[in-house]
LUMMI-353445 format. One record per residue (C-alpha): residue in one letter; x, y, z. Coordinates in nm, 2 decimals. Last residue first. Layout:
<recs>
REC lolum      X      Y      Z
REC     a      X      Y      Z
...
</recs>
This chain:
<recs>
REC lolum      X      Y      Z
REC     r   4.58  -1.94  -6.79
REC     s   4.71  -1.53  -6.88
REC     v   4.36  -1.33  -7.02
REC     p   4.51  -1.15  -7.30
REC     g   4.62  -0.80  -7.28
REC     g   4.44  -0.49  -7.33
REC     s   4.61  -0.40  -6.95
REC     q   4.28  -0.32  -6.79
REC     t   4.09  -0.61  -6.90
REC     a   4.37  -0.86  -6.87
REC     k   4.40  -0.77  -6.46
REC     q   4.03  -0.82  -6.47
REC     t   4.06  -1.17  -6.60
REC     q   4.37  -1.28  -6.37
REC     f   4.15  -1.16  -6.10
REC     e   3.84  -1.37  -6.18
REC     k   4.02  -1.64  -6.26
REC     t   4.23  -1.62  -5.95
REC     f   3.98  -1.54  -5.75
REC     i   3.78  -1.87  -5.88
REC     s   4.04  -2.11  -5.83
REC     r   4.09  -1.92  -5.47
REC     g   3.75  -1.97  -5.37
REC     f   3.80  -1.99  -4.97
REC     e   3.81  -2.36  -4.94
REC     s   4.06  -2.37  -5.25
REC     g   4.33  -2.20  -5.03
REC     v   4.42  -1.82  -5.00
REC     s   4.82  -1.87  -5.14
REC     k   4.79  -1.65  -5.44
REC     i   4.58  -1.29  -5.41
REC     l   4.58  -1.34  -4.98
REC     y   4.91  -1.38  -4.95
REC     d   5.03  -1.11  -5.18
REC     i   4.80  -0.88  -4.97
REC     l   5.02  -1.05  -4.65
REC     e   5.30  -0.95  -4.83
REC     k   5.23  -0.61  -4.96
REC     s   5.11  -0.52  -4.55
REC     t   5.42  -0.68  -4.40
REC     y   5.67  -0.44  -4.67
REC     t   5.47  -0.14  -4.55
REC     m   5.42  -0.14  -4.20
REC     e   5.79  -0.24  -4.18
REC     v   5.88   0.05  -4.41
REC     a   5.65   0.29  -4.19
REC     l   5.82   0.14  -3.85
REC     f   6.22   0.26  -4.02
REC     d   6.07   0.59  -4.11
REC     i   5.95   0.58  -3.72
REC     k   6.29   0.51  -3.62
REC     t   6.50   0.76  -3.82
REC     t   6.25   1.05  -3.74
REC     f   6.29   0.92  -3.35
REC     y   6.69   1.00  -3.39
REC     n   6.69   1.31  -3.58
REC     y   6.42   1.48  -3.36
REC     l   6.64   1.36  -3.05
REC     w   6.91   1.52  -3.15
REC     v   6.75   1.84  -3.27
REC     a   6.62   1.83  -2.93
REC     p   6.98   1.76  -2.79
REC     i   7.12   2.02  -2.92
REC     a   6.84   2.30  -2.87
REC     v   6.83   2.28  -2.44
REC     l   7.19   2.32  -2.42
REC     l   7.20   2.58  -2.72
REC     g   6.96   2.80  -2.50
REC     f   7.16   2.77  -2.20
REC     a   7.45   2.93  -2.39
REC     t   7.30   3.21  -2.56
REC     t   7.11   3.23  -2.20
REC     i   7.44   3.28  -2.03
REC     l   7.60   3.49  -2.29
REC     a   7.43   3.82  -2.10
REC     e   7.59   3.72  -1.75
REC     a   7.98   3.75  -1.92
REC     i   7.83   4.07  -2.10
REC     g   7.76   4.24  -1.77
REC     a   8.09   4.10  -1.59
REC     s   8.34   4.23  -1.92
REC     v   8.14   4.53  -1.85
REC     s   8.21   4.53  -1.46
REC     a   8.58   4.40  -1.54
REC     l   8.64   4.66  -1.81
REC     s   8.63   4.93  -1.56
REC     g   8.29   5.17  -1.59
REC     g   8.38   5.56  -1.64
REC     g   8.16   5.58  -1.94
REC     g   8.00   5.85  -1.81
REC     s   7.77   5.58  -1.56
REC     a   7.48   5.61  -1.75
REC     a   7.72   5.50  -2.05
REC     m   7.83   5.18  -1.88
REC     g   7.47   5.11  -1.79
REC     t   7.34   5.13  -2.14
REC     f   7.63   4.92  -2.23
REC     a   7.53   4.65  -2.01
REC     n   7.13   4.65  -2.08
REC     v   7.20   4.63  -2.45
REC     i   7.45   4.31  -2.36
REC     g   7.17   4.13  -2.15
REC     m   6.92   4.27  -2.42
REC     v   7.16   4.07  -2.68
REC     t   7.20   3.77  -2.44
REC     g   6.85   3.71  -2.34
REC     l   6.75   3.74  -2.71
REC     l   7.03   3.47  -2.81
REC     g   6.89   3.22  -2.58
REC     v   6.53   3.27  -2.71
REC     f   6.70   3.24  -3.10
REC     p   6.89   2.93  -2.97
REC     a   6.56   2.76  -2.83
REC     t   6.40   2.84  -3.15
REC     a   6.48   2.54  -3.41
REC     g   6.52   2.26  -3.13
REC     t   6.25   2.30  -2.94
REC     t   6.04   2.39  -3.28
REC     a   6.16   2.06  -3.39
REC     l   6.11   1.86  -3.04
REC     i   5.77   1.97  -3.04
REC     g   5.65   1.88  -3.38
REC     l   5.78   1.51  -3.26
REC     g   5.50   1.52  -3.09
REC     r   5.26   1.28  -3.29
REC     k   5.49   1.10  -3.55
REC     l   5.40   0.77  -3.46
REC     e   5.04   0.84  -3.43
REC     a   5.04   1.02  -3.79
REC     a   5.21   0.69  -3.85
REC     a   4.95   0.50  -3.76
REC     i   4.65   0.66  -3.88
REC     l   4.84   0.68  -4.25
REC     m   4.94   0.31  -4.21
REC     e   4.55   0.24  -4.15
REC     r   4.42   0.40  -4.41
REC     e   4.67   0.26  -4.67
REC     v   4.57  -0.09  -4.50
REC     a   4.25  -0.05  -4.54
REC     r   4.26   0.09  -4.89
REC     e   4.44  -0.26  -5.03
REC     v   4.19  -0.46  -4.84
REC     s   3.94  -0.30  -5.04
REC     n   4.13  -0.37  -5.35
REC     i   4.17  -0.72  -5.25
REC     d   3.76  -0.76  -5.20
REC     g   3.71  -0.60  -5.54
REC     a   3.97  -0.86  -5.71
REC     t   3.74  -1.15  -5.54
REC     i   3.72  -1.35  -5.24
REC     t   3.49  -1.63  -5.31
REC     a   3.29  -1.69  -4.96
REC     r   3.36  -1.92  -4.68
REC     d   3.18  -1.77  -4.43
REC     r   3.40  -1.71  -4.17
REC     l   3.68  -1.57  -4.43
REC     l   3.43  -1.36  -4.63
REC     p   3.36  -1.23  -4.30
REC     k   3.70  -1.14  -4.22
REC     v   3.81  -1.01  -4.55
REC     e   3.81  -0.64  -4.44
REC     s   3.93  -0.73  -4.08
REC     l   4.20  -0.91  -4.23
REC     a   4.34  -0.59  -4.39
REC     e   4.28  -0.37  -4.01
REC     g   4.45  -0.67  -3.81
REC     l   4.79  -0.63  -4.07
REC     v   4.77  -0.29  -4.03
REC     r   4.72  -0.32  -3.65
REC     a   4.95  -0.55  -3.60
REC     v   5.27  -0.38  -3.73
REC     h   5.21  -0.10  -3.55
REC     s   5.22  -0.32  -3.26
REC     h   5.04  -0.11  -2.96
REC     k   4.70  -0.30  -2.97
REC     q   4.78  -0.65  -3.06
REC     k   4.49  -0.84  -2.96
REC     e   4.31  -0.78  -3.24
REC     a   4.64  -0.94  -3.43
REC     l   4.60  -1.27  -3.23
REC     k   4.22  -1.27  -3.32
REC     i   4.28  -1.22  -3.70
REC     a   4.56  -1.49  -3.67
REC     g   4.39  -1.73  -3.53
REC     d   4.08  -1.71  -3.74
REC     l   4.32  -1.75  -4.04
REC     q   4.45  -2.04  -3.96
REC     e   4.65  -2.16  -4.29
REC     e   4.94  -2.29  -4.09
REC     k   5.17  -2.07  -4.32
REC     l   4.93  -1.83  -4.21
REC     f   4.89  -1.88  -3.85
REC     r   5.31  -1.95  -3.82
REC     s   5.35  -1.57  -3.97
REC     f   5.14  -1.40  -3.71
REC     e   5.31  -1.62  -3.47
REC     p   5.62  -1.49  -3.60
REC     a   5.54  -1.13  -3.63
REC     f   5.39  -1.06  -3.29
REC     t   5.67  -1.09  -3.01
REC     v   5.88  -0.90  -3.24
REC     t   5.58  -0.64  -3.28
REC     e   5.49  -0.61  -2.95
REC     n   5.86  -0.53  -2.85
REC     r   5.88  -0.28  -3.11
REC     s   5.57  -0.17  -3.05
REC     k   5.63  -0.09  -2.65
REC     r   5.96   0.04  -2.77
REC     l   5.86   0.30  -2.99
REC     q   5.57   0.45  -2.75
REC     w   5.84   0.45  -2.44
REC     w   6.06   0.67  -2.69
REC     k   5.82   0.86  -2.79
REC     q   5.70   0.94  -2.40
REC     f   6.05   0.97  -2.31
REC     a   6.11   1.22  -2.61
REC     n   5.84   1.44  -2.50
REC     t   5.93   1.45  -2.14
REC     w   6.26   1.57  -2.24
REC     s   6.12   1.83  -2.51
REC     i   5.88   2.00  -2.22
REC     l   6.13   2.01  -1.96
REC     s   6.38   2.19  -2.20
REC     m   6.11   2.45  -2.30
REC     a   6.06   2.51  -1.97
REC     a   6.41   2.57  -1.88
REC     l   6.43   2.78  -2.17
REC     v   6.14   2.98  -2.07
REC     l   6.30   3.02  -1.72
REC     v   6.60   3.09  -1.86
REC     i   6.45   3.43  -2.07
REC     g   6.22   3.50  -1.80
REC     k   6.54   3.55  -1.55
REC     a   6.70   3.76  -1.84
REC     f   6.44   3.99  -1.82
REC     l   6.45   4.04  -1.45
REC     g   6.80   4.13  -1.47
REC     m   7.07   3.84  -1.34
REC     s   7.23   3.87  -1.02
REC     v   7.03   3.57  -0.85
REC     f   7.13   3.34  -1.21
REC     l   7.48   3.43  -1.22
REC     d   7.48   3.30  -0.87
REC     y   7.31   2.99  -0.96
REC     l   7.53   2.89  -1.21
REC     s   7.86   2.95  -0.97
REC     p   8.07   3.28  -0.96
REC     m   8.44   3.22  -1.05
</recs>
């Protein structure tokens, strides 16, 4: 039984080109997958370290410490979102100004913008895996079709006297490209689904933690930051929008 190398050497120029294209696609997809895995791993590790310390700062109402901690974490998806939220109200917190409903709305918009940017960065490169998984079998099939055409063309050129063994060898050679295409596509599809699931989970984490921070700013800001004034204004604005009475 000939080895894969022997089959490659015996292939025609077109089939060799198909194999080289598939090899390049495989190399690019695996390189991209490793980079994505490393990116998500760094983000996860930094978030695991960041979250409890950030929560402790908030419980102790050390907002300056929470802001500095979030600014230090460059790879954590959660730290980026929370840091962007706090940066919107940092001048107010530092100046001991009153936090208004408009300030909270500004924080929410800042969080949404940062979440969109973070999600786009996390998804960057997944298109390569999706494209590889979708097209690699067809690239291999193209090599197979052309190989079979060449095999039967050669048999016709010999006057139909070609033996079954010679035709079978040509078809087997042609089918190698389809097998190689599947070997490239299957891991790419698996990796795409794996990373998509991971990124969806990270998006849920960003959404949940940002909502928790918004609730903190609404309900738990200390009186030195104008909690009573803010609460009154927020309730007044909410009642005005809903047309109901102001709760007291």
